[in-house]
C-alpha positions as a printed Julia matrix, in Angstrom:
291×3 Matrix{Float64}:
 -159.13  26.49   10.13
 -158.66  26.34    6.37
 -160.84  28.63    4.31
 -163.21  26.47    2.35
 -162.65  28.31   -0.92
 -158.91  27.63   -0.92
 -159.1   24.11   -2.31
 -161.46  21.84   -4.19
 -163.82  19.77   -2.09
 -163.41  16.02   -2.48
 -162.93  12.9    -0.38
 -159.37  13.84    0.6
 -160.4   17.37    1.61
 -163.27  16.02    3.7
 -160.9   13.71    5.56
 -158.7   16.7     6.47
 -161.7   18.69    7.69
 -163.04  15.64    9.52
 -159.88  15.21   11.54
 -160.01  18.81   12.72
 -163.75  18.63   13.33
 -163.65  15.54   15.55
 -160.59  16.7    17.46
 -162.09  20.1    18.15
 -165.65  18.92   18.83
 -165.56  15.42   20.36
 -169.32  15.46   20.93
 -169.9   15.09   17.17
 -170.73  11.53   16.19
 -169.33  10.19   12.96
 -171.12   7.27   11.28
 -170.11   5.58    8.05
 -173.55   5.04    6.56
 -172.27   3.12    3.54
 -169.71   2.94    0.79
 -169.61   4.08   -2.81
 -169.11   1.71   -5.73
 -165.37   2.27   -5.4
 -165.54   1.73   -1.64
 -165.14   5.32   -0.57
 -166.82   6.09    2.74
 -170.11   7.98    2.89
 -170.09   9.67    6.3
 -172.7   11.34    8.46
 -171.78  13.78   11.24
 -174.42  14.25   13.93
 -175.09  16.61   16.8
 -177.86  15.47   19.14
 -180.59  13.07   18.04
 -182.92  13.36   15.08
 -183.68  16.89   13.98
 -182.81  17.94   10.45
 -180.81  15.93    7.92
 -178.83  17.9     5.33
 -176.92  16.18    2.52
 -174.72  17.49   -0.28
 -172.82  16.49   -3.44
 -175.36  14.12   -4.91
 -173.86  15.21   -8.23
 -170.14  14.99   -8.83
 -169.62  18.43  -10.33
 -171.57  20.11   -7.51
 -168.68  19.83   -5.05
 -169.16  23.38   -3.79
 -172.29  22.21   -1.93
 -170.13  19.94    0.2
 -167.73  22.72    1.07
 -170.63  24.92    2.17
 -172.2   22.19    4.28
 -168.88  21.33    5.94
 -168.29  24.97    6.81
 -171.8   25.12    8.24
 -171.13  22.02   10.32
 -168.05  23.64   11.86
 -169.98  26.81   12.64
 -172.89  25.03   14.31
 -170.56  22.74   16.25
 -168.87  25.82   17.7
 -172.28  27.16   18.78
 -173.03  23.86   20.5
 -169.63  23.95   22.23
 -170.61  27.35   23.62
 -173.85  25.97   25.02
 -176.47  26.1    22.28
 -178.76  23.08   21.94
 -179.11  21.78   18.39
 -179.96  18.46   16.75
 -179.01  17.84   13.15
 -176.99  15.58   10.86
 -174.81  16.58    7.9
 -173.68  14.32    5.06
 -171.27  16.5     3.07
 -170.33  14.0     0.34
 -173.04  11.65   -0.91
 -171.3   10.88   -4.21
 -167.55  10.64   -3.5
 -166.78   8.71   -6.7
 -168.62  11.23   -8.88
 -166.9   14.13   -7.18
 -163.49  12.6    -7.82
 -164.33  11.88  -11.46
 -165.51  15.46  -12.0
 -162.28  16.71  -10.45
 -159.68  14.27  -11.84
 -161.35  12.65  -14.84
 -161.81   9.0   -15.78
 -158.59   7.99  -14.03
 -160.5    8.38  -10.74
 -163.13   5.83  -11.78
 -161.16   2.68  -10.98
 -162.65  -0.37  -12.65
 -165.19   1.9   -14.38
 -162.46   3.96  -16.04
 -163.21   2.9   -19.61
 -166.95   3.38  -19.13
 -166.5    6.88  -17.71
 -164.01   7.78  -20.42
 -166.55   6.8   -23.08
 -169.55   8.43  -21.41
 -167.93  11.68  -20.33
 -167.28  12.71  -23.95
 -164.13  14.67  -23.06
 -165.97  16.76  -20.44
 -165.47  14.79  -17.21
 -165.59  18.02  -15.2
 -169.35  18.03  -15.89
 -169.82  14.52  -14.49
 -172.88  14.21  -12.22
 -173.51  10.47  -11.92
 -171.82   7.84   -9.8
 -168.95   5.74  -11.14
 -171.13   3.55  -13.35
 -173.2    6.31  -14.88
 -176.3    6.35  -12.68
 -177.58   9.74  -11.55
 -178.16   9.29   -7.82
 -180.77  12.03   -7.68
 -182.87  10.05  -10.14
 -182.46   6.78   -8.24
 -184.91   7.25   -5.36
 -188.36   5.67   -5.3
 -190.68   8.6    -5.96
 -192.51   9.4    -9.2
 -190.25   7.12  -11.17
 -192.71   6.31  -13.97
 -193.12   9.95  -14.92
 -189.42  10.56  -14.42
 -188.49   7.69  -16.7
 -190.83   9.03  -19.37
 -189.16  12.44  -19.1
 -185.69  10.88  -19.21
 -186.52   9.03  -22.42
 -188.2   12.1   -23.9
 -185.01  14.08  -23.29
 -182.67  11.39  -24.61
 -181.41   9.94  -21.32
 -182.02   6.3   -22.13
 -178.97   4.59  -20.69
 -175.97   5.16  -18.46
 -174.33   8.51  -18.84
 -172.81  11.51  -17.11
 -176.21  12.76  -15.99
 -179.98  12.24  -15.65
 -180.25   8.47  -16.09
 -181.72   7.0   -12.92
 -181.22   3.33  -13.66
 -183.87   0.66  -13.98
 -184.66   0.17  -10.28
 -184.85   2.57   -7.33
 -182.05   2.3    -4.77
 -180.03   0.19   -7.19
 -176.89   2.12   -6.27
 -175.05   1.64   -2.98
 -174.95   5.4    -2.39
 -178.71   6.0    -2.66
 -179.52   2.75   -0.82
 -177.24   3.77    2.05
 -179.0    7.12    2.45
 -182.46   5.55    2.42
 -181.43   2.94    4.98
 -179.93   5.67    7.16
 -183.19   7.63    7.08
 -185.24   4.53    7.9
 -183.04   3.86   10.95
 -183.35   7.4    12.28
 -186.14   9.78   13.16
 -185.41  12.91   11.15
 -188.0   15.66   11.33
 -187.1   17.05    7.92
 -184.47  16.75    5.21
 -182.73  18.96    2.68
 -180.55  18.2    -0.33
 -178.02  20.78   -1.49
 -177.49  21.1    -5.23
 -176.28  23.8    -7.61
 -177.22  26.09   -9.32
 -180.04  28.64   -9.79
 -180.75  30.14   -6.35
 -183.99  28.19   -6.21
 -185.83  26.2    -3.54
 -188.01  23.18   -4.26
 -190.22  21.74   -1.55
 -192.61  18.84   -0.94
 -193.55  16.15   -3.46
 -197.08  15.41   -4.65
 -198.49  17.09   -1.52
 -197.13  14.43    0.83
 -195.69  17.14    3.1
 -197.71  20.32    2.51
 -196.21  21.95    5.6
 -193.04  22.32    3.52
 -194.46  25.34    1.68
 -194.52  27.68    4.68
 -190.92  26.8     5.51
 -189.8   27.26    1.9
 -191.41  30.7     1.81
 -189.47  31.7     4.93
 -186.27  30.42    3.38
 -186.9   32.37    0.19
 -187.68  35.57    2.07
 -184.52  35.46    4.15
 -182.12  34.4     1.36
 -183.37  36.06   -1.82
 -183.73  32.64   -3.41
 -186.89  31.79   -5.37
 -189.34  29.18   -4.12
 -190.62  27.45   -7.25
 -191.69  24.16   -8.8
 -189.19  21.95  -10.63
 -189.96  20.82  -14.18
 -188.99  18.18  -16.73
 -186.34  15.71  -15.62
 -186.05  17.52  -12.28
 -189.43  16.11  -11.21
 -189.34  12.83   -9.3
 -186.61  10.38   -8.4
 -184.82  12.76   -6.06
 -183.95  12.38   -2.4
 -186.25  15.23   -1.38
 -189.12  13.56   -3.28
 -188.53  10.2    -1.64
 -188.21  11.66    1.86
 -191.51  13.55    1.58
 -193.31  10.53    0.13
 -191.85   8.0     2.57
 -192.23   9.96    5.82
 -194.81  12.68    5.03
 -192.37  15.16    6.55
 -190.89  18.31    5.01
 -188.24  17.93    2.35
 -186.31  20.54    0.37
 -183.92  20.87   -2.52
 -181.79  24.01   -2.4
 -180.11  24.98   -5.67
 -177.11  26.95   -4.47
 -175.49  29.79   -6.39
 -175.92  31.3    -9.81
 -173.98  30.57  -12.96
 -172.88  27.49  -14.86
 -171.95  24.21  -13.21
 -169.44  23.42  -11.94
 -169.52  26.64   -9.96
 -166.11  28.02   -8.93
 -164.89  26.88   -5.53
 -165.02  30.5    -4.34
 -168.81  30.11   -4.27
 -168.34  28.35   -0.93
 -167.52  31.77    0.52
 -169.56  34.14   -1.63
 -172.82  32.19   -1.29
 -172.37  31.05    2.26
 -174.4   33.69    4.11
 -177.49  33.03    1.99
 -177.29  29.29    2.54
 -176.55  29.6     6.24
 -179.69  31.69    6.72
 -181.82  29.0     5.08
 -180.25  26.1     6.95
 -180.66  27.93   10.23
 -184.42  27.9     9.66
 -184.31  24.14    9.14
 -182.23  23.17   12.16
 -183.31  25.64   14.83
 -186.69  24.1    15.68
 -187.49  21.3    13.23
 -190.09  19.74   15.54
 -192.38  22.68   14.77
 -192.6   21.47   11.17
 -193.15  17.82   11.85
 -196.23  15.79   10.96
 -196.72  12.06   10.76
């Protein structure tokens, strides 16, 4: 199997890994949960029913999170092949258009090329949003009034490379697809992988207070810090929406340390820390379930 630090993680890389994954582990179920603005697939890979949902690459320049989650999926699938019982779902690439833009520049934005070229300000490698400049992790229906106030306060008033969540929740096909997928399934908990900071955020407005005990365990085993987000990181995120909508534990894990985009080698150097945290989430998620 290819080492995950040997190449950049994008839609093409995921397709290569997917082929190997499904051939080697035919019990894994692939579901196309939706399509990006530029009609790239958004795929979920499931083992068992329900359990934990883990998603990555909400932000284009945070591609390393997808490489880590894909590697984790391979590892857990091998454990299941050897007889271990697990139930979880991985979505390694929530924002395929944004990832391609951050990797290849405005030329990857299709019909939004001119918009991205104007908004990226010659730094497309720092692109976080989807192809039309909406930050997916600000586009979920949780705490949006406060979030919008913080966006405006910090100068994020219209479409851009980052931190503008649009005018309506779930306005983007990527975020709408994830919400619909969660509504159709019975996940006990959810986690979103981001970078960077080696921090863990949990719960939202006390909708899932049981999240705190889990987050403390994750921090203890990984060396990450369990803390509260601030500013434009409060509200609008997938973790926030999941906790509010289902009153079940939700987490944001900020992988790695440094400046985004983190080098692709982070997929190897940070892997053990992340694996330890994800193992806590998928081993017995029913223990953490309420509502």
